DRENPA-3360 file (N, C-alpha, C; in nm, 2 decimals, always signed):
BEGIN
1 = MQASRSAH = +0.08/-0.12/+0.00/+0.00/+0.00/+0.00/+0.09/+0.13/+0.00 ~ +0.20/+0.12/+0.08/+0.28/+0.24/+0.08/+0.35/+0.27/-0.05 ~ +0.38/+0.17/-0.12/+0.44/+0.19/-0.25/+0.34/+0.25/-0.35 ~ +0.22/+0.20/-0.34/+0.12/+0.26/-0.43/+0.09/+0.40/-0.40 ~ +0.09/+0.44/-0.27/+0.06/+0.58/-0.23/+0.17/+0.67/-0.28 ~ +0.30/+0.62/-0.27/+0.41/+0.70/-0.31/+0.41/+0.72/-0.46 ~ +0.38/+0.61/-0.53/+0.38/+0.62/-0.68/+0.26/+0.70/-0.73 ~ +0.16/+0.72/-0.65/+0.04/+0.80/-0.70/+0.02/+0.91/-0.60;
9 = RLSPRLEA = +0.12/+0.99/-0.58/+0.11/+1.10/-0.49/+0.02/+1.21/-0.55 ~ -0.07/+1.27/-0.47/-0.16/+1.37/-0.51/-0.13/+1.50/-0.44 ~ -0.18/+1.61/-0.50/-0.17/+1.74/-0.43/-0.26/+1.74/-0.31 ~ -0.24/+1.83/-0.21/-0.33/+1.83/-0.09/-0.47/+1.84/-0.12 ~ -0.51/+1.92/-0.22/-0.66/+1.93/-0.25/-0.71/+1.80/-0.31 ~ -0.64/+1.73/-0.39/-0.69/+1.60/-0.45/-0.68/+1.49/-0.34 ~ -0.58/+1.50/-0.25/-0.58/+1.41/-0.14/-0.71/+1.42/-0.06 ~ -0.75/+1.55/-0.04/-0.87/+1.57/+0.04/-1.00/+1.52/-0.03;
17 = VLEEIGTC = -1.00/+1.54/-0.16/-1.11/+1.48/-0.24/-1.12/+1.33/-0.23 ~ -1.00/+1.27/-0.24/-1.00/+1.12/-0.23/-1.04/+1.07/-0.10 ~ -1.00/+1.15/+0.01/-1.04/+1.11/+0.14/-1.19/+1.12/+0.16 ~ -1.25/+1.22/+0.10/-1.40/+1.23/+0.11/-1.47/+1.13/+0.02 ~ -1.41/+1.08/-0.08/-1.47/+0.98/-0.16/-1.49/+0.85/-0.08 ~ -1.39/+0.82/+0.00/-1.39/+0.70/+0.08/-1.37/+0.58/-0.01 ~ -1.43/+0.46/+0.01/-1.42/+0.34/-0.07/-1.54/+0.32/-0.16 ~ -1.52/+0.27/-0.27/-1.64/+0.25/-0.37/-1.60/+0.15/-0.47;
25 = ALLVDLCA = -1.71/+0.09/-0.53/-1.69/+0.00/-0.64/-1.65/+0.07/-0.77 ~ -1.72/+0.18/-0.80/-1.70/+0.25/-0.92/-1.69/+0.40/-0.89 ~ -1.58/+0.46/-0.92/-1.56/+0.61/-0.91/-1.57/+0.67/-1.05 ~ -1.65/+0.77/-1.07/-1.65/+0.85/-1.19/-1.59/+0.98/-1.16 ~ -1.48/+1.01/-1.24/-1.41/+1.14/-1.22/-1.43/+1.23/-1.34 ~ -1.52/+1.33/-1.32/-1.56/+1.41/-1.43/-1.48/+1.54/-1.44 ~ -1.44/+1.58/-1.56/-1.34/+1.69/-1.57/-1.21/+1.64/-1.51 ~ -1.16/+1.52/-1.55/-1.06/+1.45/-1.48/-0.92/+1.50/-1.50;
33 = DHAQLSLA = -0.90/+1.59/-1.60/-0.76/+1.64/-1.63/-0.67/+1.53/-1.66 ~ -0.56/+1.51/-1.58/-0.47/+1.40/-1.61/-0.51/+1.27/-1.55 ~ -0.62/+1.26/-1.49/-0.68/+1.13/-1.43/-0.60/+1.09/-1.31 ~ -0.53/+1.18/-1.24/-0.45/+1.14/-1.13/-0.54/+1.09/-1.02 ~ -0.66/+1.15/-1.00/-0.75/+1.10/-0.89/-0.79/+0.96/-0.92 ~ -0.83/+0.93/-1.04/-0.88/+0.80/-1.07/-0.77/+0.69/-1.05 ~ -0.65/+0.72/-1.10/-0.54/+0.63/-1.10/-0.50/+0.60/-0.95 ~ -0.50/+0.71/-0.87/-0.46/+0.69/-0.73/-0.57/+0.61/-0.65;
41 = AVARGQAR = -0.70/+0.64/-0.68/-0.80/+0.57/-0.61/-0.80/+0.42/-0.63 ~ -0.77/+0.38/-0.76/-0.77/+0.24/-0.79/-0.64/+0.18/-0.74 ~ -0.53/+0.25/-0.75/-0.40/+0.19/-0.71/-0.40/+0.17/-0.56 ~ -0.46/+0.26/-0.49/-0.46/+0.25/-0.34/-0.57/+0.16/-0.29 ~ -0.66/+0.11/-0.37/-0.76/+0.02/-0.33/-0.89/+0.08/-0.28 ~ -0.90/+0.21/-0.30/-1.02/+0.28/-0.26/-1.14/+0.27/-0.36 ~ -1.10/+0.24/-0.48/-1.20/+0.22/-0.58/-1.17/+0.09/-0.66 ~ -1.26/+0.00/-0.68/-1.23/-0.12/-0.76/-1.21/-0.08/-0.91;
49 = RAIAIELR = -1.29/+0.01/-0.96/-1.28/+0.06/-1.09/-1.30/+0.21/-1.10 ~ -1.25/+0.27/-1.20/-1.27/+0.42/-1.22/-1.29/+0.45/-1.37 ~ -1.37/+0.55/-1.39/-1.39/+0.61/-1.52/-1.35/+0.75/-1.51 ~ -1.25/+0.79/-1.59/-1.20/+0.93/-1.59/-1.25/+1.00/-1.72 ~ -1.33/+1.10/-1.71/-1.39/+1.17/-1.83/-1.33/+1.31/-1.84 ~ -1.27/+1.34/-1.95/-1.20/+1.47/-1.98/-1.23/+1.51/-2.12 ~ -1.27/+1.63/-2.14/-1.30/+1.68/-2.27/-1.17/+1.72/-2.36 ~ -1.07/+1.77/-2.29/-0.95/+1.82/-2.37/-0.86/+1.70/-2.40;
57 = EAPLLQAR = -0.81/+1.71/-2.52/-0.72/+1.60/-2.57/-0.58/+1.60/-2.50 ~ -0.52/+1.72/-2.48/-0.39/+1.72/-2.43/-0.38/+1.66/-2.29 ~ -0.47/+1.69/-2.19/-0.46/+1.62/-2.06/-0.49/+1.47/-2.08 ~ -0.57/+1.43/-2.17/-0.60/+1.29/-2.19/-0.47/+1.22/-2.24 ~ -0.39/+1.28/-2.33/-0.27/+1.22/-2.37/-0.17/+1.19/-2.25 ~ -0.16/+1.29/-2.16/-0.08/+1.27/-2.04/-0.14/+1.16/-1.96 ~ -0.28/+1.16/-1.95/-0.34/+1.05/-1.87/-0.32/+0.91/-1.92 ~ -0.31/+0.90/-2.05/-0.29/+0.77/-2.11/-0.14/+0.73/-2.08;
65 = RSQRESGV = -0.05/+0.82/-2.08/+0.09/+0.78/-2.05/+0.09/+0.74/-1.90 ~ +0.03/+0.81/-1.81/+0.03/+0.77/-1.67/-0.05/+0.64/-1.65 ~ -0.15/+0.62/-1.73/-0.23/+0.49/-1.72/-0.14/+0.37/-1.75 ~ -0.06/+0.39/-1.86/+0.03/+0.27/-1.90/+0.13/+0.24/-1.79 ~ +0.17/+0.34/-1.72/+0.27/+0.32/-1.61/+0.21/+0.28/-1.48 ~ +0.08/+0.29/-1.47/+0.02/+0.28/-1.34/+0.01/+0.14/-1.28 ~ +0.00/+0.04/-1.36/-0.02/-0.10/-1.31/-0.16/-0.13/-1.29 ~ -0.25/-0.03/-1.32/-0.40/-0.06/-1.29/-0.48/-0.02/-1.42;
73 = QDRVLLVR = -0.41/-0.02/-1.54/-0.47/+0.03/-1.66/-0.60/-0.05/-1.70 ~ -0.61/-0.17/-1.66/-0.72/-0.25/-1.69/-0.84/-0.22/-1.61 ~ -0.83/-0.14/-1.50/-0.94/-0.10/-1.42/-0.97/+0.05/-1.42 ~ -0.90/+0.13/-1.50/-0.92/+0.27/-1.52/-0.95/+0.30/-1.67 ~ -1.08/+0.34/-1.69/-1.12/+0.37/-1.83/-1.11/+0.52/-1.85 ~ -1.04/+0.56/-1.96/-1.03/+0.70/-1.99/-1.13/+0.73/-2.11 ~ -1.21/+0.84/-2.09/-1.31/+0.87/-2.19/-1.30/+1.02/-2.22 ~ -1.31/+1.05/-2.35/-1.31/+1.19/-2.39/-1.46/+1.23/-2.40;
81 = GDRLALLR = -1.49/+1.34/-2.32/-1.62/+1.39/-2.32/-1.64/+1.49/-2.21 ~ -1.76/+1.54/-2.19/-1.79/+1.63/-2.08/-1.92/+1.60/-2.01 ~ -1.97/+1.48/-2.02/-2.10/+1.45/-1.96/-2.10/+1.30/-1.92 ~ -2.19/+1.27/-1.82/-2.21/+1.13/-1.79/-2.32/+1.08/-1.88 ~ -2.31/+0.95/-1.91/-2.42/+0.89/-1.99/-2.43/+0.74/-1.96 ~ -2.55/+0.70/-1.92/-2.58/+0.56/-1.89/-2.48/+0.49/-1.80 ~ -2.46/+0.56/-1.68/-2.37/+0.51/-1.58/-2.44/+0.49/-1.45 ~ -2.54/+0.39/-1.46/-2.63/+0.38/-1.35/-2.57/+0.30/-1.23;
89 = KIDALAIA = -2.45/+0.26/-1.24/-2.39/+0.19/-1.13/-2.28/+0.27/-1.06 ~ -2.29/+0.40/-1.08/-2.20/+0.49/-1.01/-2.21/+0.48/-0.86 ~ -2.10/+0.47/-0.79/-2.10/+0.47/-0.64/-2.06/+0.61/-0.60 ~ -1.95/+0.66/-0.66/-1.90/+0.80/-0.62/-1.87/+0.88/-0.74 ~ -1.89/+1.01/-0.74/-1.86/+1.10/-0.85/-1.78/+1.21/-0.79 ~ -1.67/+1.24/-0.86/-1.59/+1.36/-0.82/-1.58/+1.46/-0.94 ~ -1.58/+1.58/-0.90/-1.55/+1.69/-1.00/-1.45/+1.79/-0.93 ~ -1.33/+1.80/-0.98/-1.23/+1.88/-0.91/-1.17/+1.98/-1.01;
97 = GVGGDLAA = -1.14/+2.10/-0.95/-1.06/+2.19/-1.03/-1.13/+2.28/-1.13 ~ -1.26/+2.28/-1.12/-1.34/+2.37/-1.22/-1.43/+2.46/-1.13 ~ -1.49/+2.56/-1.20/-1.58/+2.65/-1.13/-1.70/+2.57/-1.08 ~ -1.76/+2.62/-0.97/-1.88/+2.55/-0.92/-2.00/+2.57/-1.00 ~ -2.00/+2.68/-1.08/-2.11/+2.70/-1.17/-2.11/+2.60/-1.28 ~ -1.99/+2.57/-1.34/-1.98/+2.46/-1.43/-2.01/+2.33/-1.37 ~ -1.96/+2.30/-1.25/-1.98/+2.17/-1.19/-2.13/+2.15/-1.17 ~ -2.20/+2.25/-1.12/-2.34/+2.24/-1.10/-2.42/+2.22/-1.23;
105 = QLLLDSPD = -2.38/+2.28/-1.33/-2.44/+2.26/-1.46/-2.42/+2.12/-1.51 ~ -2.30/+2.07/-1.50/-2.27/+1.93/-1.54/-2.36/+1.83/-1.46 ~ -2.37/+1.86/-1.33/-2.45/+1.77/-1.24/-2.60/+1.78/-1.28 ~ -2.65/+1.90/-1.31/-2.79/+1.91/-1.36/-2.81/+1.84/-1.49 ~ -2.71/+1.84/-1.58/-2.72/+1.78/-1.71/-2.70/+1.63/-1.71 ~ -2.67/+1.58/-1.60/-2.64/+1.43/-1.59/-2.73/+1.36/-1.49 ~ -2.85/+1.32/-1.54/-2.95/+1.26/-1.45/-2.90/+1.14/-1.38 ~ -2.81/+1.07/-1.44/-2.76/+0.95/-1.38/-2.68/+0.97/-1.25;
113 = VAHASRVV = -2.65/+1.10/-1.22/-2.59/+1.13/-1.09/-2.68/+1.09/-0.98 ~ -2.81/+1.09/-1.00/-2.91/+1.05/-0.90/-2.88/+0.91/-0.85 ~ -2.81/+0.83/-0.92/-2.78/+0.69/-0.88/-2.65/+0.68/-0.79 ~ -2.58/+0.79/-0.78/-2.46/+0.79/-0.70/-2.49/+0.80/-0.56 ~ -2.41/+0.74/-0.47/-2.43/+0.75/-0.33/-2.35/+0.87/-0.27 ~ -2.25/+0.91/-0.34/-2.17/+1.02/-0.29/-2.11/+1.11/-0.40 ~ -2.11/+1.24/-0.38/-2.06/+1.33/-0.48/-1.96/+1.42/-0.41 ~ -1.84/+1.44/-0.46/-1.74/+1.52/-0.40/-1.70/+1.63/-0.51;
121 = VQPNRHSR = -1.71/+1.75/-0.47/-1.67/+1.86/-0.56/-1.57/+1.95/-0.50 ~ -1.47/+1.98/-0.58/-1.37/+2.08/-0.54/-1.38/+2.20/-0.63 ~ -1.47/+2.30/-0.60/-1.49/+2.41/-0.69/-1.38/+2.52/-0.67 ~ -1.34/+2.57/-0.78/-1.24/+2.68/-0.78/-1.31/+2.81/-0.73 ~ -1.44/+2.82/-0.76/-1.52/+2.94/-0.72/-1.66/+2.90/-0.73 ~ -1.75/+2.99/-0.69/-1.90/+2.97/-0.71/-1.94/+2.84/-0.64 ~ -1.90/+2.83/-0.51/-1.95/+2.71/-0.44/-2.10/+2.71/-0.41 ~ -2.16/+2.83/-0.41/-2.30/+2.84/-0.38/-2.38/+2.75/-0.48;
129 = EVRAWAHG = -2.34/+2.76/-0.61/-2.42/+2.68/-0.71/-2.42/+2.53/-0.68 ~ -2.30/+2.48/-0.63/-2.29/+2.34/-0.60/-2.38/+2.30/-0.49 ~ -2.38/+2.38/-0.38/-2.47/+2.36/-0.26/-2.61/+2.37/-0.31 ~ -2.65/+2.46/-0.39/-2.79/+2.48/-0.43/-2.83/+2.36/-0.51 ~ -2.74/+2.30/-0.60/-2.78/+2.18/-0.67/-2.81/+2.07/-0.57 ~ -2.72/+2.05/-0.48/-2.74/+1.94/-0.38/-2.86/+1.95/-0.30 ~ -2.89/+2.08/-0.25/-3.00/+2.11/-0.17/-3.13/+2.08/-0.24 ~ -3.13/+2.10/-0.37/-3.26/+2.07/-0.45/-3.27/+1.94/-0.51;
137 = NGFHIVAE = -3.17/+1.85/-0.49/-3.17/+1.72/-0.57/-3.14/+1.60/-0.48 ~ -3.17/+1.61/-0.36/-3.17/+1.49/-0.27/-3.03/+1.45/-0.22 ~ -2.94/+1.55/-0.21/-2.81/+1.52/-0.16/-2.78/+1.61/-0.04 ~ -2.74/+1.54/+0.07/-2.71/+1.62/+0.20/-2.56/+1.65/+0.20 ~ -2.53/+1.77/+0.25/-2.39/+1.80/+0.26/-2.33/+1.74/+0.39 ~ -2.23/+1.66/+0.37/-2.17/+1.59/+0.48/-2.03/+1.63/+0.52 ~ -1.97/+1.71/+0.44/-1.83/+1.76/+0.47/-1.80/+1.89/+0.39 ~ -1.74/+1.98/+0.46/-1.69/+2.10/+0.39/-1.55/+2.13/+0.45;
145 = RVIAEGRR = -1.45/+2.13/+0.37/-1.32/+2.15/+0.42/-1.25/+2.25/+0.33 ~ -1.15/+2.32/+0.40/-1.07/+2.42/+0.33/-0.93/+2.37/+0.33 ~ -0.87/+2.35/+0.22/-0.73/+2.29/+0.21/-0.64/+2.40/+0.16 ~ -0.53/+2.41/+0.23/-0.42/+2.51/+0.19/-0.32/+2.44/+0.10 ~ -0.29/+2.51/-0.01/-0.18/+2.48/-0.10/-0.10/+2.61/-0.12 ~ +0.01/+2.62/-0.05/+0.08/+2.75/-0.05/-0.01/+2.86/+0.00 ~ -0.03/+2.96/-0.07/-0.11/+3.07/-0.03/-0.26/+3.06/-0.07 ~ -0.28/+2.95/-0.15/-0.42/+2.93/-0.20/-0.50/+2.84/-0.11;
153 = LHLVLAFA = -0.63/+2.87/-0.10/-0.72/+2.79/-0.02/-0.82/+2.73/-0.11 ~ -0.84/+2.60/-0.10/-0.93/+2.53/-0.19/-1.05/+2.47/-0.10 ~ -1.17/+2.48/-0.15/-1.28/+2.42/-0.09/-1.30/+2.28/-0.14 ~ -1.33/+2.19/-0.05/-1.37/+2.05/-0.09/-1.51/+2.02/-0.02 ~ -1.61/+1.99/-0.10/-1.74/+1.97/-0.06/-1.79/+1.83/-0.08 ~ -1.84/+1.76/+0.01/-1.89/+1.62/+0.00/-2.04/+1.61/+0.03 ~ -2.11/+1.54/-0.06/-2.25/+1.52/-0.05/-2.29/+1.37/-0.05 ~ -2.39/+1.33/+0.03/-2.44/+1.20/+0.03/-2.59/+1.20/-0.01;
161 = RRAGVDPA = -2.63/+1.10/-0.09/-2.77/+1.09/-0.13/-2.85/+1.04/-0.01 ~ -2.94/+1.12/+0.04/-3.02/+1.08/+0.15/-3.16/+1.15/+0.14 ~ -3.26/+1.08/+0.20/-3.39/+1.13/+0.20/-3.42/+1.24/+0.31 ~ -3.52/+1.32/+0.28/-3.56/+1.41/+0.38/-3.48/+1.54/+0.38 ~ -3.51/+1.63/+0.48/-3.45/+1.76/+0.49/-3.30/+1.75/+0.54 ~ -3.21/+1.82/+0.48/-3.07/+1.82/+0.52/-3.06/+1.88/+0.65 ~ -3.01/+1.81/+0.75/-3.00/+1.87/+0.89/-2.89/+1.97/+0.91 ~ -2.80/+1.98/+0.81/-2.69/+2.07/+0.82/-2.74/+2.22/+0.81;
169 = YGAHALEA = -2.86/+2.24/+0.75/-2.91/+2.37/+0.73/-3.00/+2.41/+0.84 ~ -3.01/+2.54/+0.86/-3.11/+2.59/+0.96/-3.06/+2.68/+1.07 ~ -2.93/+2.69/+1.09/-2.87/+2.77/+1.19/-2.87/+2.92/+1.15 ~ -2.86/+2.94/+1.02/-2.86/+3.08/+0.96/-2.97/+3.08/+0.85 ~ -2.98/+3.20/+0.79/-3.07/+3.21/+0.67/-3.01/+3.12/+0.56 ~ -3.11/+3.06/+0.49/-3.07/+2.97/+0.38/-2.97/+3.03/+0.28 ~ -3.00/+3.16/+0.24/-2.91/+3.22/+0.14/-2.77/+3.23/+0.20 ~ -2.75/+3.26/+0.32/-2.62/+3.27/+0.38/-2.55/+3.13/+0.38;
177 = ELELGPLL = -2.63/+3.03/+0.42/-2.57/+2.89/+0.42/-2.53/+2.84/+0.29 ~ -2.61/+2.87/+0.18/-2.58/+2.83/+0.05/-2.46/+2.90/+0.00 ~ -2.44/+3.03/+0.03/-2.33/+3.11/-0.01/-2.20/+3.07/+0.05 ~ -2.21/+3.04/+0.18/-2.09/+3.02/+0.26/-2.06/+2.88/+0.31 ~ -2.17/+2.80/+0.32/-2.16/+2.67/+0.36/-2.20/+2.65/+0.51 ~ -2.30/+2.57/+0.53/-2.35/+2.56/+0.67/-2.25/+2.50/+0.77 ~ -2.17/+2.40/+0.72/-2.07/+2.34/+0.80/-1.95/+2.43/+0.82 ~ -1.91/+2.50/+0.72/-1.80/+2.60/+0.73/-1.83/+2.71/+0.83;
185 = LASEQVTA = -1.96/+2.76/+0.83/-1.99/+2.86/+0.92/-1.98/+2.82/+1.07 ~ -1.99/+2.69/+1.09/-1.97/+2.64/+1.23/-1.83/+2.59/+1.26 ~ -1.75/+2.58/+1.16/-1.62/+2.52/+1.17/-1.52/+2.60/+1.25 ~ -1.43/+2.53/+1.33/-1.32/+2.60/+1.39/-1.19/+2.56/+1.33 ~ -1.19/+2.50/+1.21/-1.07/+2.46/+1.14/-1.00/+2.60/+1.10 ~ -0.87/+2.60/+1.12/-0.79/+2.72/+1.10/-0.81/+2.77/+0.96 ~ -0.80/+2.68/+0.86/-0.81/+2.72/+0.72/-0.96/+2.77/+0.69 ~ -1.05/+2.70/+0.75/-1.19/+2.75/+0.73/-1.22/+2.89/+0.78;
193 = RAHLRREL = -1.16/+2.92/+0.90/-1.17/+3.05/+0.95/-1.10/+3.15/+0.86 ~ -0.99/+3.12/+0.81/-0.92/+3.21/+0.71/-1.00/+3.23/+0.59 ~ -1.06/+3.12/+0.53/-1.14/+3.14/+0.42/-1.26/+3.23/+0.44 ~ -1.33/+3.21/+0.56/-1.44/+3.29/+0.59/-1.40/+3.44/+0.61 ~ -1.29/+3.46/+0.67/-1.24/+3.60/+0.69/-1.22/+3.67/+0.55 ~ -1.16/+3.59/+0.46/-1.14/+3.64/+0.32/-1.28/+3.68/+0.26 ~ -1.38/+3.59/+0.28/-1.51/+3.61/+0.23/-1.57/+3.74/+0.29 ~ -1.55/+3.76/+0.42/-1.60/+3.88/+0.49/-1.54/+4.00/+0.43;
201 = RRMRALAE = -1.41/+4.01/+0.40/-1.35/+4.12/+0.34/-1.40/+4.14/+0.20 ~ -1.42/+4.04/+0.12/-1.47/+4.05/-0.01/-1.62/+4.10/-0.01 ~ -1.70/+4.05/+0.08/-1.84/+4.09/+0.08/-1.86/+4.24/+0.13 ~ -1.77/+4.28/+0.22/-1.78/+4.41/+0.27/-1.75/+4.51/+0.15 ~ -1.65/+4.47/+0.07/-1.62/+4.56/-0.05/-1.73/+4.56/-0.15 ~ -1.81/+4.45/-0.15/-1.92/+4.44/-0.25/-2.05/+4.49/-0.20 ~ -2.06/+4.52/-0.07/-2.19/+4.54/+0.00/-2.28/+4.63/-0.07 ~ -2.23/+4.74/-0.13/-2.32/+4.84/-0.19/-2.38/+4.79/-0.32;
209 = RRTDLAAA = -2.30/+4.71/-0.39/-2.34/+4.67/-0.52/-2.41/+4.53/-0.52 ~ -2.39/+4.45/-0.42/-2.45/+4.31/-0.42/-2.54/+4.30/-0.30 ~ -2.66/+4.35/-0.31/-2.75/+4.33/-0.20/-2.79/+4.19/-0.18 ~ -2.77/+4.10/-0.28/-2.80/+3.96/-0.27/-2.71/+3.89/-0.17 ~ -2.60/+3.96/-0.13/-2.51/+3.90/-0.04/-2.53/+3.94/+0.11 ~ -2.64/+4.02/+0.13/-2.67/+4.08/+0.26/-2.68/+3.97/+0.37 ~ -2.75/+3.86/+0.34/-2.76/+3.75/+0.44/-2.63/+3.69/+0.48 ~ -2.55/+3.66/+0.38/-2.42/+3.60/+0.40/-2.33/+3.70/+0.48;
217 = LGALERRF = -2.33/+3.83/+0.44/-2.25/+3.92/+0.51/-2.29/+3.94/+0.65 ~ -2.42/+3.94/+0.68/-2.47/+3.94/+0.81/-2.42/+3.82/+0.90 ~ -2.42/+3.70/+0.84/-2.38/+3.59/+0.91/-2.23/+3.59/+0.94 ~ -2.15/+3.65/+0.85/-2.01/+3.66/+0.87/-1.98/+3.77/+0.98 ~ -2.05/+3.88/+0.97/-2.03/+3.99/+1.07/-2.06/+3.93/+1.21 ~ -2.17/+3.85/+1.23/-2.20/+3.80/+1.36/-2.09/+3.70/+1.40 ~ -2.03/+3.63/+1.31/-1.93/+3.53/+1.34/-1.80/+3.59/+1.39 ~ -1.76/+3.70/+1.33/-1.63/+3.76/+1.36/-1.63/+3.89/+1.43;
225 = T = -1.74/+3.95/+1.46/-1.74/+4.07/+1.53/-1.82/+4.06/+1.66;
% end
C-alpha cells in the first residue's frame, strides 16, 4: 500500500477529495484532467474501478501515459467527453478543479448522478451553485473542508444521497448557508476561518453593489465581530 501511495502522490486538494470519496466499487471522475485522482483511487484500493472523463485532448494524452505506467490500466477507463451517460452503477462521483457554476451545470445535465451515493466537488469558485444543486436534488452536505496549498485555499465539498431535509441547514438564513456553507460557518478549522475572513473582506467591499449577499455578510459579521 505504501508503494502505491508513493507512486500515486496527489496534491493536498486532491488528497482531500480522495479522502472524502472513501471506498467505492466505481468512481467516476468528471473533468478528470490528467486522471491522477482515478489512478490513485484504484492503485490504493479505494475504488475497484474508475472512469475518468475529460474533454480536452492534451490532458488525456498525459493521462494515457500515466495509465500505461500505473499498473492498474485494466481498471481505469479514460473517456473523452464532458457528460455522464448511462452510468447507473456509479457509487461515487468527483468533480475537481473547475468552477462551481460549471460543476453544478454538469450535475444538472447528468440525470444518472441520482444513482450515485456520494458526490465530491472541489470548486475553484462559485461554491453556492454546487450547494444549491445538492439542496434541491436529494443530496445532503456531509463535509466542507478548506485545504491550503501554498497561499491558495481550496474548498472540498462532499454530499451523500439521503432522503428528507438536510439537517446541516437551519442555523442561519438559507441564502447565507448556500453562499458560505452551513458546516464551514460552524467550523473551527484554522483554514476554514481564514477562508471565511477572506469572504468577509470580499463581501464588505461588494456590499453596496451586491444586495443579494446581505444575508451572507450578516452571518459573517456575527461570526467575527
